[in-house]
C-alpha positions in Angstrom: 0.1 0.0 -0.1 1.0 3.5 -0.6 0.8 4.4 3.0 2.8 1.7 4.2 6.2 3.5 3.8 5.7 7.2 3.2 9.5 7.7 2.8 9.1 5.6 -0.5 6.6 7.8 -1.9 7.5 10.7 -4.4 5.7 13.0 -6.5 6.3 15.1 -9.4 4.3 17.8 -11.3 3.7 17.5 -15.1 3.1 20.8 -16.8 1.0 20.7 -20.0 1.1 23.6 -22.4 -2.0 24.1 -24.4 -1.8 25.9 -27.7 -4.8 27.3 -29.2 -5.7 29.0 -32.6 -9.1 30.6 -31.7 -11.0 32.4 -29.0 -11.6 29.9 -26.3 -8.6 27.9 -25.2 -9.0 24.1 -24.9 -9.0 22.7 -21.3 -9.0 19.0 -20.0 -12.4 17.7 -19.4 -11.5 17.0 -15.6 -8.7 17.2 -13.1 -6.2 14.3 -13.7 -3.8 12.7 -11.2 -1.8 9.7 -12.0 -0.1 7.1 -10.0 2.9 4.9 -11.1 3.9 2.0 -8.8 7.6 0.7 -8.7 6.6 -2.6 -10.6 5.0 -0.6 -13.6 6.1 -2.5 -16.9 7.9 -0.7 -19.7 5.3 0.5 -22.2 2.3 0.5 -19.8 -0.5 2.7 -20.1 -0.3 5.3 -17.1 -2.8 7.8 -18.0 -5.3 8.7 -20.7 -6.5 12.4 -20.8 -9.3 14.2 -22.7 -9.7 17.8 -23.7 -12.8 19.9 -24.6 -13.0 23.1 -26.4 -16.0 25.6 -26.1 -15.6 26.7 -29.5 -18.1 25.9 -32.3 -18.6 23.4 -33.8 -18.3 21.0 -31.1 -18.0 17.8 -33.5 -15.4 19.6 -35.6 -12.8 20.0 -32.9 -9.7 17.8 -32.7 -6.9 17.9 -30.4 -3.4 16.8 -31.1 -1.0 15.7 -28.3 2.8 15.8 -28.3 5.7 15.8 -26.0 7.6 19.1 -25.9 10.8 19.0 -28.0 13.1 19.0 -24.9 11.1 15.8 -23.7 10.8 14.0 -27.0 14.0 12.0 -26.6 13.4 11.0 -22.9 13.2 7.4 -22.8 11.2 7.3 -19.5 7.9 8.9 -21.2 6.1 8.4 -24.4 2.8 9.7 -25.6 0.3 8.3 -28.0 -2.1 10.3 -29.7 -5.4 8.1 -29.9 -6.9 10.5 -32.4 -10.1 10.9 -30.0 -9.7 14.1 -28.3 
């Protein structure tokens, strides 16, 4: 359990930069908090995120996700755009 040994618990904040091309900025559909256990396997899915945009038309919005250039070569993190906002 996470509370068994608090000295072995760590946390890190991840910053997401949202780029926008019109009047209403996209936002995450909810607050996300992810947990990674020490026995997580390479390639294991850690978190899925979804975004919304209050601009019209709702069905015409598509978001593209990518790692920042400075993180693109970091072997510890990968990102997959599932083409579904």
